[in-house]
C-alpha positions in Angstrom: 28.4 -1.0 -24.5 25.7 -2.3 -26.5 25.6 -5.6 -25.3 24.5 -3.5 -21.7 20.7 -3.8 -21.3 18.2 -3.0 -18.2 14.7 -4.0 -17.6 12.4 -4.0 -14.6 10.7 -6.3 -13.1 8.0 -6.5 -10.6 7.0 -10.0 -8.8 5.5 -9.2 -5.5 8.1 -8.7 -2.4 11.0 -7.5 -4.2 13.4 -9.1 -1.7 13.4 -12.2 -3.3 12.7 -11.1 -6.6 16.0 -9.3 -6.6 17.8 -12.2 -4.4 16.7 -14.3 -7.4 17.6 -12.1 -10.5 21.0 -11.6 -8.8 22.1 -15.0 -8.7 21.1 -15.7 -12.7 24.5 -15.7 -14.7 24.8 -12.5 -17.1 22.8 -10.4 -14.5 25.4 -7.7 -13.5 23.5 -5.5 -11.2 20.1 -5.3 -9.5 18.6 -2.9 -6.9 15.5 -3.1 -5.6 13.2 0.2 -6.5 9.7 1.6 -6.5 8.4 1.9 -10.1 5.3 3.7 -12.0 3.9 5.3 -9.2 2.4 9.0 -8.8 4.8 10.7 -6.3 8.4 11.8 -6.3 10.8 9.8 -3.7 8.2 7.9 -2.2 9.0 6.1 0.9 8.6 2.3 1.8 5.8 3.3 4.7 4.0 5.3 1.6 4.0 2.6 -0.6 2.9 0.4 1.8 -0.3 2.3 1.9 -1.3 1.8 -1.5 -2.0 4.7 -2.5 1.3 5.5 -4.4 0.8 3.6 -7.4 4.3 2.4 -7.1 5.3 -1.3 -7.4 7.9 -3.1 -5.7 10.3 -4.0 -8.4 13.7 -4.6 -9.3 15.8 -2.8 -12.0 18.2 -5.5 -13.6 21.1 -4.7 -15.6 22.2 -7.6 -17.9 24.9 -8.5 -20.7 22.6 -9.5 -23.5 25.7 -11.6 -24.9 25.2 -13.8 -21.9 21.3 -13.9 -21.1 18.5 -12.7 -23.2 15.9 -10.7 -22.4 13.6 -13.6 -23.1 15.8 -16.2 -21.3 15.0 -13.6 -18.4 11.4 -13.5 -18.4 11.0 -17.1 -18.5 12.9 -17.3 -15.4 11.0 -14.9 -13.8 7.5 -16.7 -14.7 8.9 -19.9 -12.8 8.7 -17.7 -9.6 5.5 -16.0 -10.0 1.8 -16.8 -10.0 1.0 -14.9 -13.3 -2.4 -15.4 -13.1 -2.9 -13.6 -9.4 -3.8 -9.9 -9.2 -2.0 -7.8 -7.0 -1.1 -10.6 -4.7 1.8 -13.1 -4.8 2.7 -15.6 -1.9 1.2 -13.7 1.6 1.6 -10.4 0.1 -1.4 -8.7 -1.1 -1.8 -4.8 -2.5 -1.3 -3.0 -5.6 2.1 -2.5 -4.8 2.8 -6.6 -5.2 1.5 -6.7 -8.6 3.3 -8.6 -11.2 4.9 -6.4 -14.3 7.9 -5.9 -16.6 8.8 -2.2 -17.3 10.8 -1.5 -20.4 13.0 1.6 -21.2 13.6 0.7 -24.6 10.7 0.1 -27.1 12.3 -2.0 -29.1 11.8 -4.5 -26.1 8.0 -4.5 -26.5 7.1 -6.7 -28.8 9.6 -9.4 -27.5 7.6 -8.9 -24.4 4.6 -9.3 -25.9 5.4 -12.1 -27.6 6.8 -14.1 -24.5 3.5 -13.4 -22.3 1.6 -14.1 -25.3 3.4 -17.7 -25.2 3.1 -17.9 -21.4 -0.9 -17.4 -21.5 -1.3 -20.3 -23.8 -0.1 -22.3 -20.8 -2.3 -21.0 -18.1 -5.9 -21.8 -17.5 -6.8 -18.2 -15.9 -6.7 -15.1 -17.8 -2.9 -13.2 -17.4 -2.6 -10.4 -15.1 1.4 -9.5 -15.9 1.3 -6.3 -17.1 3.8 -5.1 -19.6 4.1 -0.8 -19.6 7.0 1.6 -20.5 8.7 2.9 -17.5 7.3 5.6 -16.4 9.7 6.4 -13.0 11.5 4.9 -10.5 13.2 5.5 -7.2 15.5 3.3 -5.3 14.1 1.6 -2.1 15.6 2.3 1.5 19.0 0.8 1.7 17.8 -1.8 4.1 15.9 -3.1 1.3 18.8 -3.8 -0.9 20.1 -7.0 -1.3 18.0 -8.0 1.9 18.1 -11.6 1.5 21.7 -11.9 0.7 22.1 -9.6 4.0 19.8 -11.8 6.1 19.4 -15.7 4.4 16.6 -16.6 6.7 14.7 -13.4 5.9 11.2 -13.7 4.7 10.4 -14.5 1.4 7.7 -15.9 -0.9 9.9 -17.7 -3.3 10.8 -21.2 -2.9 14.6 -21.7 -1.8 15.2 -24.4 -4.9 14.1 -21.5 -7.3 17.1 -19.6 -6.1 19.0 -22.8 -7.3 17.5 -22.7 -10.4 18.8 -19.3 -10.7 22.6 -19.8 -9.6 22.8 -23.0 -11.8 21.4 -21.6 -14.9 23.3 -21.8 -18.3 22.0 -19.8 -21.2 21.4 -20.3 -24.7 19.7 -23.9 -24.4 20.8 -26.3 -27.0 24.7 -25.7 -27.7 25.8 -25.9 -31.4 25.6 -29.2 -32.6 29.0 -30.4 -33.6 30.0 -29.1 -29.9 27.6 -31.6 -28.5 28.4 -34.2 -31.1 32.3 -34.0 -29.6 31.4 -34.0 -26.1 28.7 -36.7 -26.0 28.9 -40.4 -26.9 26.6 -41.3 -29.8 24.3 -43.2 -27.6 24.3 -40.0 -25.4 24.0 -37.8 -28.4 21.0 -39.9 -30.0 19.0 -40.0 -26.6 19.4 -36.5 -25.6 18.8 -34.9 -29.0 16.6 -37.6 -30.9 14.6 -39.1 -28.2 16.6 -42.5 -28.3 15.9 -45.1 -25.8 19.2 -47.1 -24.4 18.8 -50.5 -23.2 16.9 -51.4 -20.1 19.5 -53.3 -17.5 22.3 -52.5 -19.9 22.9 -48.6 -18.6 25.3 -46.6 -16.3 23.0 -45.9 -12.9 19.7 -48.4 -12.9 21.5 -50.0 -10.3 23.7 -47.2 -9.0 22.4 -45.9 -5.2 25.3 -44.4 -4.4 24.6 -40.9 -2.8 24.7 -38.0 -4.9 23.5 -35.7 -7.4 22.3 -36.2 -10.8 22.6 -33.5 -13.6 21.6 -33.0 -17.3 24.8 -34.3 -19.1 24.3 -31.3 -21.6 23.9 -28.4 -19.5 25.2 -29.7 -15.9 21.7 -28.7 -14.5 20.7 -30.2 -11.3 17.8 -32.6 -12.0 17.4 -35.4 -9.6 19.1 -36.3 -5.9 19.9 -39.9 -5.0 17.3 -39.5 -2.1 14.5 -39.6 -4.5 15.9 -42.6 -6.5 13.8 -46.2 -5.9 14.3 -49.5 -7.5 11.1 -49.8 -9.9 12.3 -53.0 -11.5 11.9 -51.4 -15.1 15.9 -51.3 -16.1 16.2 -47.7 -16.2 16.9 -45.4 -13.3 13.3 -44.1 -11.6 13.2 -41.5 -9.6 9.9 -40.3 -7.7 10.2 -36.5 -8.3 13.1 -33.9 -9.5 14.5 -31.6 -7.1 12.8 -28.7 -8.6 9.6 -29.0 -10.9 10.6 -26.3 -12.9 13.8 -28.1 -14.1 11.6 -30.3 -16.4 9.1 -30.1 -18.9 6.4 -32.6 -19.7 5.2 -33.3 -23.3 2.5 -35.3 -24.5 4.0 -38.4 -26.8 2.0 -40.5 -28.9 4.8 -42.3 -30.5 5.2 -46.4 -31.2 1.4 -46.4 -30.4 1.5 -45.2 -27.1 0.0 -42.6 -25.1 3.2 -41.4 -22.5 4.4 -38.4 -21.2 7.7 -37.2 -22.4 10.0 -35.6 -19.8 12.7 -33.0 -21.1 15.1 -30.9 -19.5 13.4 -27.6 -19.4 16.9 -25.5 -20.1 18.7 -27.6 -22.5 15.5 -29.1 -23.9 17.3 -32.5 -23.7 15.0 -35.6 -24.2 15.2 -37.4 -20.4 13.1 -40.2 -20.3 9.0 -40.5 -19.4 7.0 -40.0 -16.2 4.4 -42.7 -15.2 1.6 -42.6 -12.3 2.9 -46.1 -10.8 5.4 -44.6 -8.6 5.8 -44.6 -4.7 2.7 -43.6 -2.9 4.4 -42.2 -0.3 6.9 -40.2 -2.6 4.0 -38.4 -4.7 2.9 -41.3 -7.1 5.0 -40.6 -10.1 7.6 -42.7 -11.7 10.6 -40.6 -13.5 11.9 -43.5 -15.5 15.1 -41.5 -16.8 17.8 -42.6 -19.3 21.2 -42.7 -17.7 22.3 -41.7 -21.2 20.9 -38.1 -20.2 22.6 -38.1 -16.9 25.9 -37.3 -15.4 26.1 -38.8 -11.5 28.4 -36.5 -9.1 29.2 -38.4 -6.0 28.3 -36.7 -2.9 31.6 -36.1 -1.7 32.7 -34.5 -5.2 29.5 -32.0 -5.1 31.4 -29.6 -3.3 34.4 -29.7 -5.9 32.0 -29.7 -8.7 30.4 -26.0 -7.6 27.1 -27.7 -6.4 28.1 -27.5 -2.6 25.1 -25.3 -2.1 22.8 -28.5 -2.6 24.3 -30.8 0.3 21.9 -29.6 2.7 19.1 -31.0 0.3 19.9 -34.3 1.7 19.4 -33.1 5.2 15.9 -32.0 4.1 15.5 -35.5 2.7 16.3 -36.7 6.1 13.3 -34.9 7.6 11.3 -36.2 4.8 10.8 -33.6 2.4 11.8 -35.7 -0.6 10.4 -39.0 -1.9 12.6 -42.0 -2.7 15.0 -43.3 -0.1 17.9 -41.6 1.4 21.4 -43.7 0.7 
């Protein structure tokens, strides 16, 4: 089938990288492998010696009708430090280098463009290599889907990244006519045209019920009620998001002001702005968000709506791992 494609991705220890990639909707198959080395049938011990040239990598088979290569790569960049040479997390050595290895020469131009765009956002040189796949060998069976079999096992990737992968919705912006049919006129204007709803006259500014706030366009988890606080501004205010990578910040010079706009990374929806006057014990930021950009899911409904895996984040909040106040 022409929509089935394959790419090889290296991003440090392959235990976490495979777990992250296998959770992404549209990924059909993953396998921990040793890629682009100098000998046949290497063992884990040999690869760890640093003398084989192999990288710990993940073979990814995906349905390009459901997830594009560009989207896969953008997600991959969120779990690596692309400026760190031969090191990710606590793991260092040539086998832990970052790389994208392709079989289809037609993929090269897209990969190169993707890396060039990534480089623009960095203040240090990019060290992610992009090369044709020369060879690969499956890693030993105990490495396959290691974190699925050993949920408490070592991983250099923050847990929240796995939630981002699991709840990823492909294709970003939906068709305009579909959005107009699903959203109210105000919700459409706020999310698509960066309008601002009236203060104190919106759905969630005074809501402190325990639960989850998601992107109204694509359902991406954005904020917990434990991160919400009363700021007096008339809009929902949060001390921080569930995951920084779920948000995109942009300079906003409109209306004669200098502000930082906040958008949802995946859907591109306008959410609001972030200001440096939030609770100091919560990080010092105030995410001032339009209710019209959000959908609230009460805590006792989260499991029914497919967000049950996030319930343990409320336990984290009790331990002080999130800002705001626990409701």
